[in-house]
BALOBA-1460 file (C-alpha; in Angstrom, 3 decimals):
// residues 353
<rec num="1" residu="x" x="-0.088" y="-0.066" z="-0.074"/>
<rec num="2" residu="x" x="1.639" y="3.442" z="-0.987"/>
<rec num="3" residu="x" x="1.752" y="6.256" z="1.458"/>
<rec num="4" residu="x" x="-0.925" y="8.352" z="0.104"/>
<rec num="5" residu="x" x="-3.626" y="5.623" z="0.841"/>
<rec num="6" residu="x" x="-2.871" y="5.304" z="4.398"/>
<rec num="7" residu="x" x="-4.597" y="7.144" z="7.075"/>
<rec num="8" residu="x" x="-3.024" y="9.037" z="10.060"/>
<rec num="9" residu="x" x="-3.285" y="8.158" z="12.705"/>
<rec num="10" residu="x" x="-4.398" y="4.601" z="11.965"/>
<rec num="11" residu="x" x="-7.825" y="3.909" z="13.243"/>
<rec num="12" residu="x" x="-8.116" y="1.776" z="16.405"/>
<rec num="13" residu="x" x="-10.457" y="-1.406" z="15.875"/>
<rec num="14" residu="x" x="-13.766" y="-0.727" z="17.934"/>
<rec num="15" residu="x" x="-14.642" y="-3.520" z="20.261"/>
<rec num="16" residu="x" x="-17.647" y="-5.930" z="19.381"/>
<rec num="17" residu="x" x="-20.615" y="-4.641" z="21.128"/>
<rec num="18" residu="x" x="-21.364" y="-7.908" z="22.570"/>
<rec num="19" residu="x" x="-17.865" y="-8.369" z="24.094"/>
<rec num="20" residu="x" x="-17.775" y="-8.918" z="27.806"/>
<rec num="21" residu="x" x="-14.361" y="-7.429" z="28.213"/>
<rec num="22" residu="x" x="-13.924" y="-3.831" z="29.379"/>
<rec num="23" residu="x" x="-12.676" y="-1.398" z="26.883"/>
<rec num="24" residu="x" x="-9.116" y="-0.860" z="27.323"/>
<rec num="25" residu="x" x="-8.031" y="2.850" z="28.148"/>
<rec num="26" residu="x" x="-4.949" y="4.513" z="27.024"/>
<rec num="27" residu="x" x="-4.827" y="6.477" z="30.270"/>
<rec num="28" residu="x" x="-2.990" y="4.397" z="32.864"/>
<rec num="29" residu="x" x="-4.109" y="6.641" z="35.849"/>
<rec num="30" residu="x" x="-7.757" y="6.231" z="34.682"/>
<rec num="31" residu="x" x="-7.066" y="2.265" z="34.886"/>
<rec num="32" residu="x" x="-5.745" y="2.869" z="38.250"/>
<rec num="33" residu="x" x="-8.638" y="4.803" z="39.484"/>
<rec num="34" residu="x" x="-11.152" y="2.176" z="38.265"/>
<rec num="35" residu="x" x="-9.147" y="-0.517" z="39.941"/>
<rec num="36" residu="x" x="-9.034" y="1.068" z="43.414"/>
<rec num="37" residu="x" x="-12.426" y="2.777" z="43.383"/>
<rec num="38" residu="x" x="-14.586" y="-0.210" z="43.745"/>
<rec num="39" residu="x" x="-17.219" y="0.336" z="46.239"/>
<rec num="40" residu="x" x="-20.316" y="-1.451" z="47.321"/>
<rec num="41" residu="x" x="-23.417" y="0.038" z="45.922"/>
<rec num="42" residu="x" x="-25.858" y="1.310" z="48.718"/>
<rec num="43" residu="x" x="-28.953" y="-0.730" z="48.996"/>
<rec num="44" residu="x" x="-32.049" y="1.315" z="48.162"/>
<rec num="45" residu="x" x="-34.333" y="2.138" z="51.037"/>
<rec num="46" residu="x" x="-37.133" y="-0.294" z="51.734"/>
<rec num="47" residu="x" x="-40.531" y="0.819" z="50.758"/>
<rec num="48" residu="x" x="-42.663" y="1.853" z="53.634"/>
<rec num="49" residu="x" x="-45.451" y="-0.683" z="54.791"/>
<rec num="50" residu="x" x="-48.886" y="-0.233" z="53.136"/>
<rec num="51" residu="x" x="-50.509" y="0.132" z="56.350"/>
<rec num="52" residu="x" x="-48.128" y="3.085" z="57.713"/>
<rec num="53" residu="x" x="-49.731" y="5.991" z="58.962"/>
<rec num="54" residu="x" x="-49.698" y="9.293" z="57.094"/>
<rec num="55" residu="x" x="-46.970" y="10.836" z="59.670"/>
<rec num="56" residu="x" x="-44.229" y="8.614" z="60.768"/>
<rec num="57" residu="x" x="-42.092" y="9.336" z="63.705"/>
<rec num="58" residu="x" x="-39.422" y="11.119" z="61.305"/>
<rec num="59" residu="x" x="-41.350" y="14.285" z="61.244"/>
<rec num="60" residu="x" x="-43.220" y="16.564" z="63.673"/>
<rec num="61" residu="x" x="-46.707" y="15.043" z="63.653"/>
<rec num="62" residu="x" x="-46.395" y="14.281" z="67.344"/>
<rec num="63" residu="x" x="-46.381" y="18.000" z="68.251"/>
<rec num="64" residu="x" x="-49.007" y="18.983" z="70.765"/>
<rec num="65" residu="x" x="-51.718" y="20.566" z="68.782"/>
<rec num="66" residu="x" x="-51.851" y="23.491" z="71.189"/>
<rec num="67" residu="x" x="-48.334" y="24.121" z="70.495"/>
<rec num="68" residu="x" x="-48.572" y="24.006" z="66.806"/>
<rec num="69" residu="x" x="-51.561" y="26.264" z="67.014"/>
<rec num="70" residu="x" x="-49.809" y="28.972" z="69.095"/>
<rec num="71" residu="x" x="-46.613" y="28.405" z="66.588"/>
<rec num="72" residu="x" x="-48.631" y="29.358" z="63.515"/>
<rec num="73" residu="x" x="-51.046" y="32.017" z="65.077"/>
<rec num="74" residu="x" x="-49.098" y="34.817" z="63.888"/>
<rec num="75" residu="x" x="-48.494" y="33.658" z="60.119"/>
<rec num="76" residu="x" x="-50.436" y="34.360" z="57.212"/>
<rec num="77" residu="x" x="-53.430" y="32.194" z="55.686"/>
<rec num="78" residu="x" x="-51.340" y="30.923" z="52.812"/>
<rec num="79" residu="x" x="-48.709" y="29.638" z="55.451"/>
<rec num="80" residu="x" x="-51.395" y="28.058" z="57.675"/>
<rec num="81" residu="x" x="-53.134" y="26.336" z="54.588"/>
<rec num="82" residu="x" x="-49.781" y="25.002" z="53.483"/>
<rec num="83" residu="x" x="-48.848" y="23.669" z="56.905"/>
<rec num="84" residu="x" x="-52.323" y="21.777" z="56.874"/>
<rec num="85" residu="x" x="-51.385" y="19.867" z="53.874"/>
<rec num="86" residu="x" x="-48.260" y="18.348" z="55.745"/>
<rec num="87" residu="x" x="-50.121" y="15.543" z="57.511"/>
<rec num="88" residu="x" x="-53.384" y="14.530" z="58.954"/>
<rec num="89" residu="x" x="-52.545" y="15.573" z="62.617"/>
<rec num="90" residu="x" x="-51.536" y="19.105" z="61.608"/>
<rec num="91" residu="x" x="-54.683" y="19.404" z="59.210"/>
<rec num="92" residu="x" x="-56.664" y="18.699" z="62.361"/>
<rec num="93" residu="x" x="-54.975" y="20.910" z="64.738"/>
<rec num="94" residu="x" x="-54.933" y="23.898" z="62.264"/>
<rec num="95" residu="x" x="-58.691" y="23.825" z="61.581"/>
<rec num="96" residu="x" x="-59.661" y="26.747" z="63.977"/>
<rec num="97" residu="x" x="-57.043" y="28.887" z="62.291"/>
<rec num="98" residu="x" x="-58.190" y="28.025" z="58.747"/>
<rec num="99" residu="x" x="-61.724" y="29.147" z="59.933"/>
<rec num="100" residu="x" x="-60.047" y="32.244" z="61.705"/>
<rec num="101" residu="x" x="-58.201" y="33.268" z="58.318"/>
<rec num="102" residu="x" x="-61.670" y="32.891" z="56.434"/>
<rec num="103" residu="x" x="-63.560" y="35.197" z="58.952"/>
<rec num="104" residu="x" x="-60.536" y="37.592" z="58.971"/>
<rec num="105" residu="x" x="-60.522" y="37.810" z="55.228"/>
<rec num="106" residu="x" x="-64.118" y="38.336" z="55.144"/>
<rec num="107" residu="x" x="-64.026" y="41.052" z="57.723"/>
<rec num="108" residu="x" x="-61.358" y="43.009" z="55.928"/>
<rec num="109" residu="x" x="-63.519" y="43.026" z="52.703"/>
<rec num="110" residu="x" x="-66.356" y="44.523" z="54.711"/>
<rec num="111" residu="x" x="-64.049" y="47.122" z="56.305"/>
<rec num="112" residu="x" x="-62.367" y="48.088" z="53.308"/>
<rec num="113" residu="x" x="-65.096" y="47.379" z="50.594"/>
<rec num="114" residu="x" x="-66.126" y="49.722" z="47.695"/>
<rec num="115" residu="x" x="-67.009" y="53.260" z="48.795"/>
<rec num="116" residu="x" x="-70.553" y="53.852" z="49.835"/>
<rec num="117" residu="x" x="-72.333" y="57.109" z="48.441"/>
<rec num="118" residu="x" x="-72.526" y="59.891" z="50.981"/>
<rec num="119" residu="x" x="-75.791" y="60.669" z="52.863"/>
<rec num="120" residu="x" x="-77.807" y="59.256" z="55.737"/>
<rec num="121" residu="x" x="-78.247" y="55.969" z="54.010"/>
<rec num="122" residu="x" x="-74.986" y="55.543" z="52.887"/>
<rec num="123" residu="x" x="-73.442" y="56.494" z="56.306"/>
<rec num="124" residu="x" x="-75.643" y="54.010" z="57.763"/>
<rec num="125" residu="x" x="-74.401" y="51.278" z="55.592"/>
<rec num="126" residu="x" x="-70.816" y="52.212" z="56.135"/>
<rec num="127" residu="x" x="-71.363" y="51.961" z="60.012"/>
<rec num="128" residu="x" x="-73.280" y="48.636" z="59.740"/>
<rec num="129" residu="x" x="-70.336" y="47.220" z="57.513"/>
<rec num="130" residu="x" x="-67.717" y="48.316" z="60.096"/>
<rec num="131" residu="x" x="-69.753" y="46.985" z="62.937"/>
<rec num="132" residu="x" x="-70.125" y="43.532" z="61.133"/>
<rec num="133" residu="x" x="-66.293" y="43.653" z="60.372"/>
<rec num="134" residu="x" x="-65.291" y="44.215" z="64.048"/>
<rec num="135" residu="x" x="-67.572" y="41.222" z="65.071"/>
<rec num="136" residu="x" x="-65.846" y="39.009" z="62.491"/>
<rec num="137" residu="x" x="-62.274" y="40.155" z="63.688"/>
<rec num="138" residu="x" x="-63.561" y="39.286" z="67.229"/>
<rec num="139" residu="x" x="-64.531" y="35.807" z="66.330"/>
<rec num="140" residu="x" x="-61.403" y="35.363" z="64.372"/>
<rec num="141" residu="x" x="-59.471" y="36.627" z="67.375"/>
<rec num="142" residu="x" x="-61.152" y="33.956" z="69.670"/>
<rec num="143" residu="x" x="-60.057" y="31.340" z="67.301"/>
<rec num="144" residu="x" x="-56.523" y="32.291" z="67.684"/>
<rec num="145" residu="x" x="-55.721" y="34.663" z="64.648"/>
<rec num="146" residu="x" x="-53.287" y="37.155" z="65.727"/>
<rec num="147" residu="x" x="-53.869" y="39.462" z="62.701"/>
<rec num="148" residu="x" x="-57.504" y="39.323" z="63.488"/>
<rec num="149" residu="x" x="-56.570" y="40.443" z="67.140"/>
<rec num="150" residu="x" x="-54.502" y="43.386" z="65.560"/>
<rec num="151" residu="x" x="-57.488" y="44.531" z="63.356"/>
<rec num="152" residu="x" x="-59.999" y="44.301" z="66.089"/>
<rec num="153" residu="x" x="-57.661" y="46.414" z="68.204"/>
<rec num="154" residu="x" x="-57.255" y="48.950" z="65.658"/>
<rec num="155" residu="x" x="-61.186" y="49.345" z="65.213"/>
<rec num="156" residu="x" x="-61.444" y="49.679" z="68.983"/>
<rec num="157" residu="x" x="-58.872" y="52.226" z="69.205"/>
<rec num="158" residu="x" x="-60.522" y="54.195" z="66.458"/>
<rec num="159" residu="x" x="-63.726" y="54.031" z="68.493"/>
<rec num="160" residu="x" x="-62.141" y="55.268" z="71.515"/>
<rec num="161" residu="x" x="-62.232" y="52.035" z="73.619"/>
<rec num="162" residu="x" x="-58.354" y="52.144" z="74.282"/>
<rec num="163" residu="x" x="-58.396" y="49.555" z="76.999"/>
<rec num="164" residu="x" x="-59.966" y="46.900" z="74.933"/>
<rec num="165" residu="x" x="-57.643" y="47.638" z="72.066"/>
<rec num="166" residu="x" x="-54.738" y="47.297" z="74.174"/>
<rec num="167" residu="x" x="-55.866" y="43.927" z="75.319"/>
<rec num="168" residu="x" x="-56.069" y="42.713" z="71.827"/>
<rec num="169" residu="x" x="-52.728" y="44.190" z="71.153"/>
<rec num="170" residu="x" x="-51.254" y="42.388" z="74.053"/>
<rec num="171" residu="x" x="-52.732" y="38.998" z="73.136"/>
<rec num="172" residu="x" x="-51.164" y="39.414" z="69.444"/>
<rec num="173" residu="x" x="-47.925" y="40.644" z="70.762"/>
<rec num="174" residu="x" x="-47.653" y="37.493" z="73.061"/>
<rec num="175" residu="x" x="-48.273" y="35.264" z="69.857"/>
<rec num="176" residu="x" x="-45.221" y="37.358" z="68.371"/>
<rec num="177" residu="x" x="-47.179" y="39.433" z="65.663"/>
<rec num="178" residu="x" x="-44.817" y="42.396" z="64.611"/>
<rec num="179" residu="x" x="-47.677" y="44.762" z="64.207"/>
<rec num="180" residu="x" x="-49.403" y="44.188" z="67.342"/>
<rec num="181" residu="x" x="-45.993" y="44.515" z="69.252"/>
<rec num="182" residu="x" x="-45.339" y="47.851" z="67.375"/>
<rec num="183" residu="x" x="-49.073" y="49.134" z="68.257"/>
<rec num="184" residu="x" x="-48.827" y="47.856" z="71.846"/>
<rec num="185" residu="x" x="-45.393" y="50.076" z="72.182"/>
<rec num="186" residu="x" x="-47.284" y="53.067" z="70.613"/>
<rec num="187" residu="x" x="-50.162" y="52.532" z="72.983"/>
<rec num="188" residu="x" x="-47.630" y="52.847" z="75.809"/>
<rec num="189" residu="x" x="-46.102" y="55.903" z="74.431"/>
<rec num="190" residu="x" x="-49.652" y="57.584" z="74.205"/>
<rec num="191" residu="x" x="-50.793" y="56.195" z="77.723"/>
<rec num="192" residu="x" x="-51.397" y="59.060" z="80.494"/>
<rec num="193" residu="x" x="-48.916" y="59.010" z="81.916"/>
<rec num="194" residu="x" x="-46.664" y="57.613" z="79.069"/>
<rec num="195" residu="x" x="-44.858" y="54.458" z="79.766"/>
<rec num="196" residu="x" x="-41.663" y="54.761" z="77.540"/>
<rec num="197" residu="x" x="-39.621" y="51.920" z="78.839"/>
<rec num="198" residu="x" x="-42.592" y="49.499" z="78.350"/>
<rec num="199" residu="x" x="-42.893" y="51.025" z="74.699"/>
<rec num="200" residu="x" x="-39.226" y="50.512" z="73.839"/>
<rec num="201" residu="x" x="-39.656" y="46.939" z="75.196"/>
<rec num="202" residu="x" x="-41.997" y="45.987" z="72.511"/>
<rec num="203" residu="x" x="-40.543" y="48.225" z="69.922"/>
<rec num="204" residu="x" x="-37.165" y="46.107" z="69.861"/>
<rec num="205" residu="x" x="-38.650" y="42.739" z="68.833"/>
<rec num="206" residu="x" x="-40.989" y="44.457" z="66.318"/>
<rec num="207" residu="x" x="-38.123" y="46.380" z="64.639"/>
<rec num="208" residu="x" x="-36.021" y="43.226" z="64.742"/>
<rec num="209" residu="x" x="-38.923" y="41.369" z="62.886"/>
<rec num="210" residu="x" x="-38.601" y="43.978" z="60.215"/>
<rec num="211" residu="x" x="-41.671" y="46.186" z="61.173"/>
<rec num="212" residu="x" x="-40.807" y="49.602" z="59.524"/>
<rec num="213" residu="x" x="-42.958" y="51.722" z="61.838"/>
<rec num="214" residu="x" x="-41.412" y="50.171" z="64.911"/>
<rec num="215" residu="x" x="-37.998" y="50.855" z="63.398"/>
<rec num="216" residu="x" x="-38.988" y="54.352" z="63.116"/>
<rec num="217" residu="x" x="-40.455" y="54.657" z="66.581"/>
<rec num="218" residu="x" x="-37.403" y="52.882" z="68.332"/>
<rec num="219" residu="x" x="-35.092" y="55.482" z="66.641"/>
<rec num="220" residu="x" x="-36.933" y="58.303" z="67.886"/>
<rec num="221" residu="x" x="-36.647" y="56.768" z="71.510"/>
<rec num="222" residu="x" x="-33.032" y="56.390" z="71.008"/>
<rec num="223" residu="x" x="-32.494" y="59.872" z="69.534"/>
<rec num="224" residu="x" x="-34.440" y="61.537" z="72.271"/>
<rec num="225" residu="x" x="-33.301" y="59.278" z="75.177"/>
<rec num="226" residu="x" x="-37.107" y="58.379" z="75.690"/>
<rec num="227" residu="x" x="-37.496" y="55.128" z="77.721"/>
<rec num="228" residu="x" x="-33.825" y="54.235" z="76.915"/>
<rec num="229" residu="x" x="-30.368" y="55.564" z="77.106"/>
<rec num="230" residu="x" x="-29.780" y="58.215" z="74.278"/>
<rec num="231" residu="x" x="-27.668" y="56.691" z="71.357"/>
<rec num="232" residu="x" x="-27.458" y="58.615" z="68.258"/>
<rec num="233" residu="x" x="-25.420" y="55.956" z="66.426"/>
<rec num="234" residu="x" x="-28.068" y="53.309" z="67.012"/>
<rec num="235" residu="x" x="-30.740" y="55.838" z="66.212"/>
<rec num="236" residu="x" x="-29.200" y="56.458" z="62.974"/>
<rec num="237" residu="x" x="-28.880" y="52.853" z="62.179"/>
<rec num="238" residu="x" x="-32.714" y="52.214" z="62.741"/>
<rec num="239" residu="x" x="-33.693" y="55.388" z="60.890"/>
<rec num="240" residu="x" x="-31.780" y="54.047" z="57.889"/>
<rec num="241" residu="x" x="-33.314" y="50.545" z="58.344"/>
<rec num="242" residu="x" x="-36.841" y="52.216" z="58.143"/>
<rec num="243" residu="x" x="-35.955" y="54.379" z="55.473"/>
<rec num="244" residu="x" x="-34.785" y="51.462" z="53.331"/>
<rec num="245" residu="x" x="-38.123" y="49.716" z="54.108"/>
<rec num="246" residu="x" x="-40.060" y="52.773" z="52.860"/>
<rec num="247" residu="x" x="-40.751" y="55.050" z="55.908"/>
<rec num="248" residu="x" x="-40.723" y="58.684" z="54.527"/>
<rec num="249" residu="x" x="-40.019" y="60.299" z="57.663"/>
<rec num="250" residu="x" x="-37.308" y="58.140" z="58.306"/>
<rec num="251" residu="x" x="-35.903" y="59.079" z="54.829"/>
<rec num="252" residu="x" x="-35.872" y="62.668" z="55.954"/>
<rec num="253" residu="x" x="-34.154" y="61.714" z="59.284"/>
<rec num="254" residu="x" x="-31.443" y="59.912" z="57.429"/>
<rec num="255" residu="x" x="-30.775" y="62.951" z="55.217"/>
<rec num="256" residu="x" x="-30.344" y="64.973" z="58.589"/>
<rec num="257" residu="x" x="-28.077" y="62.272" z="60.160"/>
<rec num="258" residu="x" x="-25.991" y="62.293" z="57.028"/>
<rec num="259" residu="x" x="-25.931" y="66.118" z="56.557"/>
<rec num="260" residu="x" x="-25.025" y="67.161" z="59.988"/>
<rec num="261" residu="x" x="-22.856" y="64.091" z="60.668"/>
<rec num="262" residu="x" x="-25.058" y="62.733" z="63.750"/>
<rec num="263" residu="x" x="-24.783" y="58.996" z="63.905"/>
<rec num="264" residu="x" x="-22.958" y="58.485" z="60.509"/>
<rec num="265" residu="x" x="-19.852" y="60.073" z="59.086"/>
<rec num="266" residu="x" x="-20.906" y="63.415" z="57.431"/>
<rec num="267" residu="x" x="-21.873" y="62.626" z="53.659"/>
<rec num="268" residu="x" x="-23.348" y="65.665" z="51.650"/>
<rec num="269" residu="x" x="-24.055" y="63.215" z="48.738"/>
<rec num="270" residu="x" x="-25.960" y="60.838" z="50.548"/>
<rec num="271" residu="x" x="-27.809" y="63.524" z="52.619"/>
<rec num="272" residu="x" x="-28.924" y="64.958" z="49.257"/>
<rec num="273" residu="x" x="-29.890" y="61.667" z="47.942"/>
<rec num="274" residu="x" x="-32.149" y="60.907" z="51.000"/>
<rec num="275" residu="x" x="-33.577" y="64.427" z="51.053"/>
<rec num="276" residu="x" x="-34.599" y="64.072" z="47.433"/>
<rec num="277" residu="x" x="-36.125" y="60.687" z="48.021"/>
<rec num="278" residu="x" x="-38.080" y="62.000" z="50.863"/>
<rec num="279" residu="x" x="-39.282" y="65.008" z="48.680"/>
<rec num="280" residu="x" x="-40.368" y="62.650" z="45.758"/>
<rec num="281" residu="x" x="-42.392" y="60.732" z="48.285"/>
<rec num="282" residu="x" x="-44.365" y="63.983" z="49.554"/>
<rec num="283" residu="x" x="-42.464" y="64.777" z="52.913"/>
<rec num="284" residu="x" x="-43.412" y="68.424" z="53.406"/>
<rec num="285" residu="x" x="-40.251" y="69.443" z="54.949"/>
<rec num="286" residu="x" x="-38.267" y="67.694" z="52.358"/>
<rec num="287" residu="x" x="-40.062" y="69.494" z="49.609"/>
<rec num="288" residu="x" x="-39.505" y="72.770" z="51.283"/>
<rec num="289" residu="x" x="-35.818" y="72.176" z="51.564"/>
<rec num="290" residu="x" x="-35.425" y="70.907" z="48.187"/>
<rec num="291" residu="x" x="-37.134" y="74.241" z="46.849"/>
<rec num="292" residu="x" x="-34.913" y="76.325" z="49.018"/>
<rec num="293" residu="x" x="-31.714" y="74.403" z="47.711"/>
<rec num="294" residu="x" x="-33.026" y="74.604" z="43.990"/>
<rec num="295" residu="x" x="-33.484" y="78.362" z="44.221"/>
<rec num="296" residu="x" x="-29.934" y="78.684" z="45.638"/>
<rec num="297" residu="x" x="-28.726" y="76.864" z="42.522"/>
<rec num="298" residu="x" x="-30.706" y="79.114" z="40.278"/>
<rec num="299" residu="x" x="-33.304" y="76.744" z="39.250"/>
<rec num="300" residu="x" x="-36.172" y="78.921" z="39.938"/>
<rec num="301" residu="x" x="-38.816" y="76.994" z="37.842"/>
<rec num="302" residu="x" x="-38.335" y="73.745" z="39.788"/>
<rec num="303" residu="x" x="-37.821" y="75.577" z="43.105"/>
<rec num="304" residu="x" x="-41.292" y="77.121" z="42.614"/>
<rec num="305" residu="x" x="-42.796" y="73.710" z="41.923"/>
<rec num="306" residu="x" x="-41.576" y="72.153" z="45.227"/>
<rec num="307" residu="x" x="-42.287" y="75.209" z="47.206"/>
<rec num="308" residu="x" x="-45.929" y="74.907" z="45.895"/>
<rec num="309" residu="x" x="-46.102" y="71.389" z="46.866"/>
<rec num="310" residu="x" x="-44.640" y="72.031" z="50.185"/>
<rec num="311" residu="x" x="-47.363" y="74.763" z="50.722"/>
<rec num="312" residu="x" x="-50.093" y="72.505" z="49.471"/>
<rec num="313" residu="x" x="-48.853" y="69.716" z="51.978"/>
<rec num="314" residu="x" x="-49.138" y="72.164" z="54.772"/>
<rec num="315" residu="x" x="-45.705" y="73.694" z="55.290"/>
<rec num="316" residu="x" x="-46.309" y="77.028" z="56.188"/>
<rec num="317" residu="x" x="-42.883" y="78.579" z="55.927"/>
<rec num="318" residu="x" x="-42.936" y="77.654" z="52.091"/>
<rec num="319" residu="x" x="-45.495" y="79.888" z="51.088"/>
<rec num="320" residu="x" x="-43.618" y="83.208" z="51.648"/>
<rec num="321" residu="x" x="-40.575" y="82.118" z="49.491"/>
<rec num="322" residu="x" x="-42.891" y="80.619" z="46.870"/>
<rec num="323" residu="x" x="-44.590" y="84.026" z="46.398"/>
<rec num="324" residu="x" x="-41.343" y="85.741" z="46.210"/>
<rec num="325" residu="x" x="-40.082" y="83.541" z="43.502"/>
<rec num="326" residu="x" x="-43.534" y="83.597" z="41.692"/>
<rec num="327" residu="x" x="-43.078" y="87.469" z="41.153"/>
<rec num="328" residu="x" x="-39.497" y="87.120" z="39.804"/>
<rec num="329" residu="x" x="-40.650" y="84.680" z="37.198"/>
<rec num="330" residu="x" x="-42.245" y="85.601" z="33.788"/>
<rec num="331" residu="x" x="-45.933" y="84.813" z="33.768"/>
<rec num="332" residu="x" x="-45.584" y="81.857" z="31.218"/>
<rec num="333" residu="x" x="-42.640" y="80.392" z="33.296"/>
<rec num="334" residu="x" x="-44.558" y="80.768" z="36.464"/>
<rec num="335" residu="x" x="-47.651" y="79.074" z="34.963"/>
<rec num="336" residu="x" x="-45.620" y="76.167" z="33.539"/>
<rec num="337" residu="x" x="-44.164" y="75.630" z="37.096"/>
<rec num="338" residu="x" x="-47.483" y="75.580" z="38.742"/>
<rec num="339" residu="x" x="-48.949" y="73.435" z="36.144"/>
<rec num="340" residu="x" x="-46.125" y="70.809" z="36.821"/>
<rec num="341" residu="x" x="-46.903" y="71.109" z="40.503"/>
<rec num="342" residu="x" x="-50.774" y="70.189" z="39.744"/>
<rec num="343" residu="x" x="-49.593" y="67.163" z="37.805"/>
<rec num="344" residu="x" x="-47.047" y="65.957" z="40.257"/>
<rec num="345" residu="x" x="-47.852" y="62.561" z="42.318"/>
<rec num="346" residu="x" x="-45.916" y="61.388" z="45.218"/>
<rec num="347" residu="x" x="-43.569" y="58.333" z="44.663"/>
<rec num="348" residu="x" x="-45.106" y="55.087" z="45.528"/>
<rec num="349" residu="x" x="-42.938" y="52.766" z="47.728"/>
<rec num="350" residu="x" x="-44.147" y="49.470" z="48.995"/>
<rec num="351" residu="x" x="-43.405" y="49.765" z="52.784"/>
<rec num="352" residu="x" x="-42.862" y="46.780" z="54.919"/>
<rec num="353" residu="x" x="-45.102" y="46.066" z="57.720"/>
C-alpha cells in the first residue's frame, strides 16, 4: 500500500458490542482509579409498609396541637393552608386557624370594601359594615388569629375603647405578631402618663422582625433618650433601616443624620440623595428644603414647583418664599411651574409592615 492511501493516525479497531471485556483505556491513571474505586453500591431504602400512618416518627406529627396552633397563630393564611397539607394531625390541629383566616378575610373585605355614597343611607350602611367587620375580627381573634387581634384592636382604638384595644394588642404581641408589638408600644407611649420603657421593650422585637413603623419609633426613642439611654449612632442605624423599608419620615431623618454627621459620618452626597427621595415621596419639610436648595442653585422653576407642593402639604414656611419666586418669574414660566405642581404625584413605595 502506498503512503498516499494510508490514514494517519491509524484507526483503532472498535470492540464488538457484545464483548464482555471492558474497553481498554489508554490512560494508565484512569485504569488505576477504576481498579481502586470499587465500592459496594448502597442498597435502596425499603418501601414503607402499606398500612403505615400518614405521618411517621421522622416528622413533627407528634407535636401537641396546642403548641402547633400557637406557633402558627401569627403567620399568614397561605402559610396556615400549606402547613395543613403536611399531615393529617396538622390538618386537624390547624382547622380553627383556617376558619379564623376565612373570617378575618371576610371582615377586611367589609371594612375596606367599595366606597358607599354619602348621605344618611350611605353613612348607615358604612357603619353597619364596620360593625359586622369588627364582629368577624373578634370571632377570628377568639379562634387564635393574631392578625385578627390586631385589626380588632385598631377598630377599638379608632372608636375610643383604648383599654379593649390594648388587650387585643397584648394578645397579638404574646403570639409574636410584629404589628401587634408595634401598636402595643405606641399605646404605651400615648398612655397617660406615658410608659416609654414598656414601649421600647416592645419596639425592639417588632423592629428586629422588620416592622418599619417600629424601627422608626425605636429610632426616635433612641435619639431623644425616651425610655432608653440616648444613642445617636443606634438611632441613625434604625432610621436607615426604616428608610430602606419605605418610611418617608425616616428618609428625611436619615438625610439630616448624613447632613449634620449625627450617627453617621458626614456625607453631603448621601444627605442630598435621601432628602430628594423624601421629597419625591411627599414629605413636606423635604419638599420645602429641596425648593430652597434649587432656588440657591438658580433653578427657579423647579424651586417654585417644590415650594408650591410644600405649601399644599401644609408647610407654612414655604408660602412666603413661593410668592417671592413667583413674582420674579415671567407669567409663562410661573404658569408652567404651577402646572407641573398640579400634575405631580408622590413616588409610590411599598413599605414593609
